[in-house]
C-alpha positions as CSV (number, residue, x, y, z in Angstrom):
1,M,81.8,43.4,-38.5
2,S,82.1,40.4,-36.3
3,G,79.1,41.5,-34.3
4,L,77.0,41.7,-37.5
5,G,78.2,38.3,-38.5
6,F,77.2,36.9,-35.1
7,V,73.7,38.4,-35.4
8,A,73.3,37.0,-38.9
9,L,74.3,33.6,-37.8
10,G,71.8,33.8,-35.0
11,V,69.0,34.8,-37.4
12,L,69.9,31.9,-39.7
13,L,69.8,29.4,-36.7
14,I,66.4,30.8,-35.6
15,A,65.1,30.5,-39.2
16,A,66.3,26.9,-39.5
17,G,64.7,26.1,-36.1
18,A,61.4,27.6,-37.1
19,L,61.4,25.6,-40.4
20,W,62.4,22.3,-38.7
21,R,60.0,22.8,-35.7
22,G,61.8,20.3,-33.5
23,R,60.8,17.2,-35.5
24,A,62.3,14.0,-34.3
25,V,65.0,12.5,-36.4
26,R,63.7,9.0,-35.8
27,P,60.0,8.5,-35.1
28,L,59.0,6.8,-31.9
29,S,58.8,3.0,-32.1
30,R,56.6,0.9,-29.9
31,K,59.3,-1.8,-29.9
32,R,62.0,0.5,-28.6
33,A,59.6,2.0,-26.0
34,R,58.8,-1.5,-24.7
35,A,62.5,-2.4,-24.7
36,A,63.3,0.7,-22.7
37,L,60.5,0.1,-20.2
38,A,61.7,-3.5,-19.7
39,R,65.2,-2.4,-19.2
40,D,64.3,0.2,-16.6
41,Y,61.7,-2.0,-14.8
42,P,64.0,-3.5,-12.1
43,R,65.4,-0.1,-11.3
44,H,62.0,1.5,-11.1
45,L,60.8,-1.3,-8.8
46,L,63.7,-0.6,-6.4
47,R,63.1,3.1,-6.6
48,S,59.4,2.5,-5.9
49,A,60.3,0.5,-2.8
50,D,62.6,3.3,-1.6
51,M,59.8,5.9,-2.2
52,A,57.3,3.7,-0.3
53,I,59.6,3.4,2.6
54,A,60.2,7.1,2.7
55,A,56.5,7.9,2.5
56,A,55.8,5.5,5.3
57,R,58.5,7.1,7.5
58,R,57.0,10.5,6.9
59,Q,53.5,9.3,7.9
60,A,54.5,7.4,11.0
61,A,54.2,9.2,14.3
62,R,57.2,9.6,16.6
63,G,58.0,6.4,18.4
64,E,55.6,4.4,16.2
65,P,57.0,1.7,13.9
66,V,57.0,2.3,10.2
67,I,54.7,0.0,8.3
68,V,55.5,-0.5,4.6
69,R,53.2,-2.8,2.6
70,I,53.7,-4.5,-0.8
71,D,50.6,-2.6,-2.0
72,D,52.4,0.7,-1.3
73,V,55.2,-0.3,-3.6
74,I,52.8,-1.4,-6.3
75,S,50.9,1.9,-6.1
76,V,54.1,4.0,-6.3
77,A,55.3,1.9,-9.3
78,T,51.9,2.4,-11.0
79,Q,51.4,6.0,-10.3
80,H,54.9,7.4,-10.5
81,F,56.5,5.1,-13.1
82,G,53.5,4.0,-15.1
83,H,53.9,0.3,-14.7
84,A,50.4,-1.1,-15.0
85,S,51.1,-4.8,-14.2
86,V,53.4,-5.1,-11.2
87,T,53.1,-8.5,-9.6
88,R,53.1,-8.9,-5.8
89,E,56.1,-11.2,-6.0
90,Q,58.2,-8.7,-7.8
91,A,57.2,-5.9,-5.5
92,A,57.8,-8.0,-2.5
93,A,61.3,-8.9,-3.7
94,A,62.2,-5.3,-4.3
95,L,60.8,-4.3,-0.9
96,R,62.8,-7.1,0.8
97,Q,66.0,-6.0,-1.0
98,R,65.5,-2.3,0.0
99,Y,64.3,-3.2,3.5
100,E,67.5,-5.1,4.1
101,A,69.9,-2.7,2.4
102,G,68.3,0.4,4.0
103,G,68.6,-0.6,7.6
104,C,64.9,-0.7,8.1
105,R,65.0,-3.6,10.5
106,A,65.3,-1.3,13.5
107,D,62.2,0.8,12.9
108,C,60.2,-0.8,10.0
109,M,57.6,-3.5,9.6
110,T,56.6,-5.1,6.3
111,D,54.6,-7.8,4.8
112,A,57.2,-8.6,2.2
113,F,58.6,-11.6,4.1
114,D,55.2,-13.4,4.5
C-alpha cells in the first residue's frame, strides 16, 4: 500500500508542476537586476583581471614575459560578465590589485601602473 501511495504522490507532484509550468513567484525587476549587477561589479572586475592574467600566461611562450593589458581585462569583463561600460581606471585598479596579490611581478608585465 505504501508503494501505491508513493506513486500517487509522485503523480500529484507531476500534475502540479505541469499546471504551474515553473512560473516565477516574483517577476524580474529591472531595479533588482541593476542592484545585483552593481553589487557584483567589483568582484567581476577582479575575476576578469584573474582571467586575463591566466589567458596571457597560457599565450606566452616559455621564457617569454607575460604581458597583461588593461584592454584584456575590459574585454573579459565585457564578454564574460556582460559589463558594457568598464572604465580604464577601474580595470587598471583591478589589474594592479591582482597583479600584486598574485605574485605576477616575477614573470608579468602590465600597463596598469602607467
